[in-house]
TIMARMI-679343 format. One record per residue (C-alpha): residue number from 1; residue in one letter; x, y, z. Coordinates in steps of 0.2 Angstrom, whole numbers, plus 2048, in hexadecimal, padded with zeros to 3 digits. Each point is the difference from the previous one (the first is absolute). Example, Ala and Ser with C-alpha at 12.3 -4.5 7.8 and 13.67 -1.06 7.14 Angstrom:
<banus>
seq	type	X	Y	Z
1	A	83E	7EA	827 $
2	S	806	811	7FD $
</banus>
This chain:
<banus>
seq	type	X	Y	Z
1	M	33E	15F	4A5 $
2	I	801	80E	80E $
3	E	801	7F9	812 $
4	Y	7F8	80A	80E $
5	K	803	800	813 $
6	T	7F4	808	80D $
7	I	807	80D	80C $
8	R	7FD	7F3	80E $
9	E	80C	7F4	7F7 $
10	L	80D	80E	7FD $
11	C	800	807	811 $
12	S	805	7F9	811 $
13	I	7F6	80D	809 $
14	V	7EF	809	7FB $
15	V	7FB	80A	80F $
16	D	7F2	80C	802 $
17	C	803	810	80B $
18	P	7F7	802	810 $
19	H	7EF	807	7FE $
20	S	802	80F	80B $
21	T	808	811	7FF $
22	P	810	802	809 $
23	K	803	80D	80D $
24	W	808	80F	7F6 $
25	T	80F	808	807 $
26	E	80C	80E	7FB $
27	D	80E	7F4	7FF $
28	G	805	7EE	804 $
29	K	7FD	7F1	7F5 $
30	I	7FB	802	7ED $
31	V	7EF	7FB	7FB $
32	V	7FE	7FD	7ED $
33	R	7EF	807	7FA $
34	N	7F7	7FE	7F0 $
35	N	805	812	7FB $
36	N	812	7FB	801 $
37	I	7FE	7F2	7F2 $
38	K	7FF	805	7EE $
39	N	807	7FA	7F0 $
40	G	80A	7F2	807 $
41	R	809	80A	80D $
42	I	7FE	804	813 $
43	N	803	813	802 $
44	L	804	804	812 $
45	T	805	812	7FE $
46	A	7F1	805	80B $
47	P	7FE	7F1	80C $
48	S	7F4	7FC	80D $
49	F	805	7F9	811 $
50	T	7FA	7F6	80F $
51	D	807	7FC	811 $
52	D	809	7F0	804 $
53	E	7F1	7F8	809 $
54	H	7F5	802	7F0 $
55	F	80E	7FB	7F5 $
56	R	802	7EF	809 $
57	Q	7EE	7FD	7FE $
58	R	800	804	7EE $
59	I	80F	7F4	7FC $
60	K	7F9	7F1	80A $
61	R	7FB	7F6	7F0 $
62	A	810	805	7F7 $
63	K	80D	80D	801 $
64	P	803	808	7EF $
65	Q	812	7FE	7F9 $
66	S	80A	808	7F2 $
67	G	7FA	7F9	7F0 $
68	D	7EE	7FB	806 $
69	L	7F2	807	7F5 $
70	I	7F1	809	806 $
71	I	7F0	801	7F6 $
72	T	7F1	80B	805 $
73	R	7EF	7F7	802 $
74	E	7F6	810	7FE $
75	A	800	813	7FD $
76	P	809	7FD	7F4 $
77	I	7FF	7ED	7FC $
78	G	80F	7F7	7F9 $
79	E	80E	80D	803 $
80	V	810	7F7	803 $
81	G	812	805	807 $
82	M	80F	7F7	807 $
83	I	807	804	811 $
84	P	811	809	7FD $
85	A	810	7FB	809 $
86	N	803	806	812 $
87	I	7EE	805	804 $
88	E	7F8	7F9	80F $
89	C	7ED	802	7FE $
90	C	7EF	7F9	803 $
91	L	7F0	800	7F5 $
92	G	7F2	80C	801 $
93	Q	7EE	7FB	7FC $
94	R	7FA	7F8	7F1 $
95	M	810	7F7	7F9 $
96	V	808	7EF	7FF $
97	L	812	7FB	803 $
98	L	807	7F4	7F3 $
99	R	810	7F7	803 $
100	V	807	7F7	7F0 $
101	D	806	7EF	801 $
102	Q	812	804	7FA $
103	S	803	7EE	7FA $
104	I	7F2	801	7F3 $
105	C	7FD	812	7FD $
106	D	80A	811	7FE $
107	N	7F8	80E	80B $
108	F	802	80C	7F2 $
109	Y	7F8	7F5	7F3 $
110	L	7F1	7FE	80B $
111	L	800	813	803 $
112	Y	800	803	7ED $
113	S	7F3	7F2	7FD $
114	L	7F4	808	80D $
115	Q	801	810	7F6 $
116	S	7FC	7F8	7EF $
117	P	7F0	802	7F7 $
118	Y	7FD	7ED	801 $
119	V	801	800	813 $
120	K	7F7	811	802 $
121	N	7F2	7F9	7F6 $
122	Q	7FF	7F1	80D $
123	I	800	80D	80E $
124	S	7F2	80A	7F8 $
125	W	7F5	7F1	802 $
126	S	7FF	806	812 $
127	E	7F7	810	7FB $
128	G	7F0	802	808 $
129	T	803	7F3	80E $
130	G	800	80D	80F $
131	T	7F1	808	807 $
132	T	807	812	7FD $
133	V	810	7FD	7F6 $
134	S	807	7F1	7F7 $
135	N	80A	7F4	80A $
136	L	80E	7F4	7FB $
137	R	7FC	7F1	80B $
138	I	80E	7F4	806 $
139	P	7F9	7F0	7F8 $
140	H	7FF	809	7EF $
141	L	811	808	801 $
142	E	808	7EF	805 $
143	N	7F8	7F8	7F0 $
144	I	806	80D	7F4 $
145	K	80A	7F8	7F2 $
146	I	811	806	7FC $
147	P	808	7FB	7EF $
148	Y	80E	7F4	806 $
149	I	811	7FE	7F8 $
150	P	810	7F8	807 $
151	L	808	80A	80F $
152	E	810	805	7F6 $
153	L	7F6	807	7F2 $
154	Q	7F5	809	80C $
155	K	810	808	807 $
156	R	806	805	7EF $
157	V	7EF	808	7FB $
158	S	7FE	809	811 $
159	S	812	806	7FE $
160	V	7FC	809	7EF $
161	L	7F0	807	807 $
162	R	809	807	80F $
163	V	80C	809	7F5 $
164	I	7F2	807	7F5 $
165	E	7F6	805	810 $
166	E	80F	809	808 $
167	K	803	80A	7F0 $
168	I	7EE	805	7FF $
169	F	801	805	813 $
170	N	810	80A	7FE $
171	N	7F9	809	7F1 $
172	S	7F1	804	809 $
173	K	80A	808	80E $
174	I	80A	80A	7F4 $
175	N	7F0	806	7F8 $
176	E	7FA	805	811 $
177	N	810	809	804 $
178	L	800	809	7F0 $
179	A	7EE	805	802 $
180	A	804	807	811 $
</banus>
């Protein structure tokens, strides 16, 4: 029989972003925005910035760390990415920070699970919940069920998926270079 755990059970932190727009600056602290997150990655080749004061306001609830996951709540709903190493950042609007409880869950396993059709279907239950756009509400997000396997098996599964993902990513880069 398949065992499931909720995101709330797998994460030590589930924190909604501030519900305000940061002050935009030409440089300073990085603000991860919805358009930076796609296909399981956070792309910061064209980052947005805020000043130190607004950065501190945006990290009051939790300061994002390397390996934390960010999931978008709307526009688009359910995109997820992992914060890369050596990046100091805060969340823009309409996103949630997930910090995996490393004693029971591998952060890459949760990243890949959140991109699976099974979980995407659960996220889609939020379609039509907002007044103008669909919105993934925190209580719904916390109760999304993730197929649960022992931690060592999670690490083995995610290790294989990471190798495949890197190969796909590198092949895509090669194709872009060849096309250019």
